[in-house]
C-alpha positions in Angstrom: 12.4 -2.9 -4.5 13.5 -4.3 -7.9 16.2 -1.9 -7.9 17.4 -3.4 -4.8 17.4 -6.7 -6.1 19.5 -5.7 -9.3 21.7 -4.1 -6.7 22.1 -7.4 -5.0 22.8 -9.0 -7.9 25.8 -6.9 -9.4 27.2 -7.0 -5.6 26.8 -11.0 -5.8 28.5 -11.2 -9.2 31.3 -8.9 -8.5 31.7 -11.2 -5.7 31.5 -14.4 -7.3 33.4 -13.3 -10.6 34.0 -16.0 -12.9 34.6 -18.6 -10.0 33.0 -22.3 -10.6 30.6 -24.3 -9.3 33.8 -26.5 -8.0 35.2 -23.1 -6.8 32.5 -21.7 -5.3 31.5 -24.8 -3.2 35.4 -24.5 -2.0 34.4 -21.2 -0.3 31.0 -21.7 0.3 31.3 -20.7 4.0 33.0 -17.4 3.5 30.6 -16.5 0.5 27.5 -17.6 2.7 28.7 -15.3 5.2 29.1 -12.6 2.4 25.7 -12.5 0.9 23.9 -12.9 5.1 25.6 -9.6 5.4 24.3 -8.4 2.1 21.2 -8.8 3.3 20.9 -7.8 6.7 18.3 -5.1 7.5 16.5 -6.1 4.5 12.9 -8.0 6.0 11.5 -8.8 2.8 14.3 -10.8 1.2 13.9 -14.1 2.2 17.0 -15.6 0.4 19.9 -14.8 -2.0 21.0 -17.6 -3.8 23.5 -18.7 -6.1 22.6 -21.9 -8.3 25.0 -24.2 -10.5 24.4 -24.9 -14.2 22.3 -27.9 -13.1 20.3 -25.5 -11.3 21.3 -27.2 -7.8 21.9 -24.8 -4.8 25.5 -23.7 -4.5 25.5 -20.8 -2.0 22.4 -19.2 -0.2 22.3 -16.1 2.3 20.6 -18.0 4.7 21.4 -21.8 4.7 25.6 -23.0 5.0 26.3 -25.7 4.3 23.5 -25.1 1.7 20.6 -27.9 1.5 19.9 -30.2 -1.1 18.2 -28.4 -3.2 17.5 -27.9 -7.2 15.5 -25.4 -8.8 15.6 -27.2 -13.0 12.4 -27.9 -12.8 11.3 -24.4 -12.8 10.5 -21.8 -15.5 12.8 -19.0 -14.1 15.6 -21.6 -14.3 15.8 -22.0 -18.0 13.9 -18.6 -19.1 17.1 -16.4 -17.2 19.6 -15.2 -19.8 22.8 -13.8 -19.7 21.8 -11.5 -22.4 18.6 -10.8 -21.0 19.0 -7.1 -19.7 16.4 -7.6 -17.0 15.9 -10.6 -14.4 12.9 -13.2 -14.7 10.0 -12.6 -12.1 8.6 -15.7 -11.3 4.9 -16.6 -10.8 4.5 -17.1 -6.5 6.2 -20.2 -5.2 5.6 -22.5 -2.5 9.5 -23.5 -0.7 10.1 -26.6 -0.5 13.0 -25.5 2.3 11.2 -23.2 4.2 7.3 -23.2 3.6 7.4 -19.7 2.6 5.6 -18.1 -0.4 7.6 -16.1 -2.6 8.5 -14.1 -5.9 11.9 -14.8 -7.1 13.5 -12.6 -8.9 16.6 -14.4 -11.3 19.6 -13.2 -13.2 21.9 -15.8 -14.8 25.5 -15.6 -14.2 28.0 -16.7 -17.3 31.8 -16.8 -17.1 33.0 -14.9 -19.7 29.5 -13.6 -21.4 29.7 -16.8 -24.1 28.1 -19.4 -21.5 26.0 -20.1 -18.4 27.1 -20.9 -15.0 24.3 -20.7 -13.6 21.7 -18.4 -11.8 21.3 -15.9 -9.1 17.7 -15.5 -7.5 16.3 -13.0 -4.9 13.4 -14.4 -3.2 11.2 -12.0 -2.1 8.9 -12.7 0.8 4.8 -12.2 -1.1 3.2 -12.0 2.5 5.5 -8.6 3.1 4.5 -7.0 -0.2 1.1 -7.6 0.7 1.2 -6.0 3.6 3.5 -3.4 2.3 0.6 -2.7 -0.6 -2.0 -2.8 2.1 -0.8 -0.6 4.1 -0.2 2.1 1.2 -4.1 1.7 0.4 -4.9 1.7 4.2 -8.4 1.9 5.0 -9.7 3.2 1.3 -12.7 1.5 0.2 -13.1 0.1 -2.8 -9.4 0.6 -3.7 -6.9 -2.4 -4.4 -3.4 -2.4 -5.6 -1.7 -5.8 -7.4 0.9 -6.6 -9.1 1.3 -8.6 -12.7 3.1 -9.4 -14.8 3.9 -8.5 -18.2 1.9 -11.1 -19.7 -0.3 -10.4 -17.3 -0.5 -13.1 -14.6 -1.4 -11.9 -11.2 1.5 -11.9 -8.7 0.1 -10.6 -5.4 -3.1 -7.8 -4.8 -3.1 -5.6 -1.5 -7.2 -7.3 -0.9 -6.0 -11.4 -1.4 -3.5 -12.1 1.0 -4.4 -15.9 0.2 -5.4 -15.8 -3.4 -4.2 -13.8 -6.7 -6.8 -12.5 -7.5 -5.7 -8.5 -8.5 -9.3 -8.6 -10.3 -7.1 -7.8 -13.9 -6.1 -11.4 -14.9 -9.2 -11.4 -17.3 -9.7 -8.1 -18.7 -8.2 -8.6 -22.4 -7.5 -5.3 -23.1 -5.4 -5.0 -19.6 -3.1 -8.2 -20.4 -3.2 -6.5 -24.0 -2.0 -3.4 -23.2 0.5 -5.1 -21.1 1.9 -7.7 -23.7 2.3 -4.5 -26.1 4.8 -2.8 -23.3 3.0 0.4 -22.6 4.4 2.5 -20.1 1.0 3.6 -18.0 -2.6 3.5 -19.1 -6.1 3.4 -17.5 -9.8 2.5 -18.2 -13.2 1.9 -16.6 -13.5 -2.1 -15.9 -17.3 -3.4 -15.6 -17.4 -6.9 -15.3 -17.7 -10.1 -13.0 -14.7 -10.0 -11.1 -16.0 -6.6 -9.5 -19.6 -6.6 -10.4 -19.4 -2.6 -10.3 -17.8 0.1 -12.5 -14.5 0.5 -11.8 -11.6 2.9 -12.7 -8.3 0.8 -13.3 -5.0 2.8 -13.7 -1.7 0.7 -14.1 2.1 1.7 -14.9 5.0 -0.4 -15.5 7.5 -0.4 -12.6 10.8 0.9 -14.1 11.8 -0.8 -17.0 11.2 -4.3 -15.5 8.7 -6.7 -17.0 6.4 -6.2 -14.4 3.2 -3.8 -13.9 1.3 -2.1 -10.8 -2.0 -1.1 -11.4 -4.7 0.4 -9.4 -8.4 -0.1 -8.6 -10.9 1.5 -7.3 -14.6 0.6 -7.6 -17.1 3.7 -8.5 -20.3 2.7 -6.4 -17.8 2.4 -2.9 -15.9 6.0 -3.9 -19.6 7.3 -3.8 -20.6 5.8 -0.1 -17.2 6.9 1.0 -18.2 11.0 -0.8 -21.5 10.3 0.5 -20.1 9.6 4.1 -17.8 12.3 4.2 -20.3 14.5 3.6 -22.8 13.3 6.2 -19.5 13.7 8.9 -18.9 17.0 7.3 -22.5 18.0 7.6 -22.2 16.7 11.3 -19.0 18.4 12.2 -20.6 21.8 10.4 -24.3 21.6 12.0 -24.3 20.1 15.2 -22.0 22.7 16.5 -23.9 25.7 14.7 -27.7 24.0 16.3 -26.2 24.5 19.7 -25.0 27.7 19.4 -28.5 28.7 17.6 -30.0 26.9 21.0 -27.6 28.6 23.1 -28.2 32.2 21.5 -32.3 31.7 21.3 -32.5 30.5 25.0 -29.8 33.8 25.7 -32.6 35.6 24.4 -35.4 34.3 25.7 -33.8 34.8 29.4 -33.0 38.4 27.9 -36.6 39.1 27.3 -37.4 37.8 30.6 -35.2 40.1 32.9 -36.3 42.8 30.0 -39.6 42.6 31.5 -38.5 42.2 35.1 -36.5 45.1 34.7 -39.7 47.3 32.8 -41.0 46.1 35.9 -38.6 47.0 38.5 -38.2 50.2 36.7 -42.1 50.7 36.8 -42.5 50.2 40.5 -39.3 52.3 41.5 -41.1 55.4 39.1 -44.2 54.7 41.2 -42.6 54.7 44.7 -40.6 58.1 43.9 -43.7 59.6 42.1 -45.5 58.5 45.4 -42.9 60.1 47.7 -42.7 63.2 45.9 -46.7 63.7 46.0 -46.2 62.8 50.0 -43.7 65.5 50.6 -45.8 67.9 48.6 -48.6 67.6 50.7 -47.0 67.8 53.7 -45.3 71.4 52.7 -48.9 72.8 51.8 -50.1 72.0 54.9 -47.4 73.3 56.8 
């Protein structure tokens, strides 16, 4: 998704070129339609926006004309720099315009590379990302997928749609590894956040200043393993027990039939012997 954001920002940069705030204002309807077309078909994107030097909204994919909104009081506006190669990723933000909670990826825009004209930002719907992570985890017990900024601040977690609890932001070793910009890592955690031992694996998302982490609880893993074994045993033993019962019943029936056959054979042999004796006696008398 961050690669997609970068592509959208690059296309917006090409669209705006070296236009000033006033020039963008004059062509706002046309720019709005172009931005709207760019984000069409991406339900995870809440908006693609262009802000001026003072942090005021001057063009948006969602609104035309853009409402009176400003981001000069937010960290992403001042932290974004045209000389920094990666976007600034905000903490979850509650948008005053529409009430959505979003994660904003911001890149500064410079007219000639020497001074800043404003900021281009892509707002991602946080709920969409939580649902996406939850879909990846599925019904696997004890698994948590979470996203963190480089300093260790939690952005979202698959198991916490209304909170920022990924469970690792309080772990000093984890946050230190992220600050050192390691590519990937893993460790066993035993802390009050989970209450039990848990395996943690994390990896940096490309070259971006964010990390994705996967946590799974050993106790839940063992319980899941036992449930799987019981289910496998049931699937294996129940048909086997049914087959053994059927064979036993068949053998019992076979023994009963065999006894019946033996009795019938004995009766038949007796009748045959009796008939033969009677015939012999009749021949002797004759």
